[in-house]
Steps between C-alpha positions, in 0.01 A plus 500: 500500500761555231669837496487611136578871552744608223666751735580252769864553617720249320697390808465126462484461878207325675237739629325305765141420401454778245508272196501130424410261222276304734129586507495516879737794504733359762864425433471170681264373225702633209613255238870450438679298236538223753165526686384146412731336752373720788167519681559856609636799313823682588496744785567869454830454685610224264410703193679805636811296576513317166401775261772603252284691257626839611845423350458212255237680293787641298534149356155527335634533144734204557219291647277573206776411254565172677130420510461558127786257428353248742155519341647458150682188621181361664320536168788348308507185711120468502422591860274784391312544175519789253193680637635478855830629385344803331285571806801493737722704269228759459451512877874555548488784251212654694695472824800662336283787375340550839836509671640737240207736550516476879152343503587156640327447833688298757319317781626387839544140399737601222797370694743582217500608140458143377188454708355832385554429132366145517194610697415773247558266204255253652246782554528602132544163325283286728573123508773537239681749725509237776730296276772765487691342785489147357841334546643809668590591856567837644841350579610477138284799403670754730855399418412523128359850559807601692740374234301692231516812717878472556561425134327828410607720788859372494533633148357832618775512768760428229363785290533740793856385569589562139351849520729578795797350318426712200506814710836397645639450151363834383648682793830324457509622139412854602770545767781412255844516665383644832656318793472465874666315786440130520455392857592204718394494864332836416846651467632654176703232323559550125326723242265345249284641224150587613373292211690201644330552836156521341562190291599306809134522605397405148684167520353422846150555355592290197560207735153562646353483151684176441372356827145589394535313171644204686218500755237535231634188330412305813163668529415379148343171614126434494362333817144478364382142498679402819169523687504518874821290522465173308372582154163367388317189379338720235655509149664843549772628266748721694714540189210659317440757774872569531518581127186707513642712781836539326701303754816338375460194725237320705551355848680168538368410849158596630609514864785734416277708266256606769749515792779689320550866579874505418422733213341750736797491735736540209312804371497647848879455504544665161283790614684531833845498347395745228357724772836484677666630183244779487570569864872545427417750225272684743753510780761633263279775368408597857871539579576684180213746559631596844692825550802292608520340154307747282544279193136521382201734512155341501201624303227650716255245359700219661572670833307594812532778756470532874191604691723700739849549353441752227814451290483123479484310167491134586587212267183311601496246220861397525499476876175311508600229247728324753198471734321308226791255481448401864137438426566275204766306687239444770253373243756247377615372838145488634378289210799265525414450868149406392620246250767328711268274702235410249444134404366408158274586338277805530468675835293807579825667608574545131230765490762721662689511168302773328518790745879512520531446127252769405652741752854436372392543137322825582776651714771408252305652214441823696869529583611436142264765365608752763875449453466507122343844525747614759806401299356643178469844663798508731762773445862396547742758646793392287729777624446393862556134409819564309632731767457218754685259267792732425670471839855377458444208742251328267789458250711313756439164332615644168825612668552148627428352158745752343768346721388147409557580133859590595549161658427574864304218671145614570524455876810720507334754274194497724713572805690783331183681387317427825782662696478812278127526555543472881770765502284728291216470746716527816720785383243688297717489186340458160548148371638637172797658681588172671465306173732741326771457764459120525796343311297209363231735363610859432365741239411217257225394734341840549267472191329210676367747757344737248117530506337224299827316435419204728165427342642513149758236602229244578539304178442133586186328367194578717686782673388854582693694237376647169617212276347205682188700595432570132517125433283432805239752385470327163455165680230653724310635205519163322387317818204736535397453140521122533281498812246732341480261199460200727214675684312548173540134395 
C-alpha cells in the first residue's frame, strides 16, 4: 500500500517494504523510470545503494525550474499541445507547493529528486505528466540542476565574503594609526599599521571573490538538450531552454555536456582555497588571543569555556576554522580522484559530485558567518600591540636604510646594524647606546628608534605606513562597492 501519512519522516531513504507505488506492496514489484526493460523490480539492496534522495532533494527548486523550461520548449516545438503544457505546469506548481509546505510524500522508489518530482507530476497530471521527460535524460537533467544550484549558491558565497570584507574595512577604519609588529617566521620583523594587517586579509578574500566570478562564468552553460549522451532525434531547441533558464551559453558537445564536472571541481577548489584564507585568519586570532600575545580580547558570545578548567576562555571559532579547511581540501582531492579515471560520457561515479559540493558550500558559509561576527566584536589591545612593536630591534632595517641613504652599500649596512643588534643581545646593552657610539650612525640615527617612528617611515606604495594605508583603504572601499554593485546586476 502507499504510505500517505503527512507526518512520515522526510528522510528520503528506502524503508524496506513499508511503502511502494506497486499494488503488491513489495519493493521488488515497484515501478521505476526504467522498469520496462526489466522483468523484475529492483532489490532493496540496489535501491539502498543507489538512492541519493537524502542529499539531492535540496536541488528540488532547481529541478522544478529546469522542468518548467523544458516543458515550455516541448510545447514550442510541438511535442506537447497547449492543454498538456498547462496540465504539466500546474502539476509542477502543485509539487512546489507541497514541498514548500512539507506535505510532499516520498516513496521508496523515489531514487532521487528527479524521480520523485516526475512520479508526482504523473500522478497529478495523468497521461500528460508522462510526457514531462520527453527528450530529456537524467544525465542532462542533473547537470542542469547542479549548474543552476551553483549559479545561485555561488553568489550567496560571494555575498558572505563581501560581508566579511566589509567588517575588515570597518575595523581598519576604526583602529586608525594603531600599529603592531609584522611577523616573518613568527618572529617580530617590522612594525605595520593594524589597518594594514587587516586589509591584507581583505585582499586575499578579494581574490576569492574574483575566483568565484571566474568559476561562475564557466558554470553559465546550459546542458539541457544533450540527452543521455548523443542529443535526440526529436526537434528539441536547447537554445530556447538555455535562454529560459538565463544561461549565457548552451553546450557545444553533448558527450562533454553530460560527462563534464570540471565546474564542480573548480568550485570545490575555490571553496577550499577560500577556506584556507579563513583558516589563516582563524589561526592568527587564536595566537593573538593567547596570554603570550594578548593582542585581542574575544567577546563572550564568540568564545567557549572549559568543563574542568574554570578560568578558561577558549577561541573556539577561530581555532576550529582551520579544521574546516582540512575537510574542504579533502572534498576537493577526493572528487578529483573520482574524476580521474572516468571515460566519456556519463558514469554513475558522477553521483559523488553533490555530497562534497554541498558539504563544502555549507561549511564555508558557516565559517564566513562565524568569523564575520567574531571580527565585528573583537577588542584590540592596541597598547599591548604597540608595546610589542616598539622594541628597538624592529627598527633595525630602518637603521640600515639610513646608512644606504648616506651611500653605504646595503650589504655593508646590513652587516653593521646586524653586529650592533648581536652585541646588544650578548652584552645586555640597549641598542640605542650602541647606535649612538657607532661612528656611521651616531645621535642622528636615534630618532629612528623612537616609538612609532619605524611604522611612519613605511611610505612606499602598498606599504604598512599611514600614507600608503590611507590610499589602500580607499581602494578597498571602492573594490567593495564595485563587487556589491556587480552582485546586484
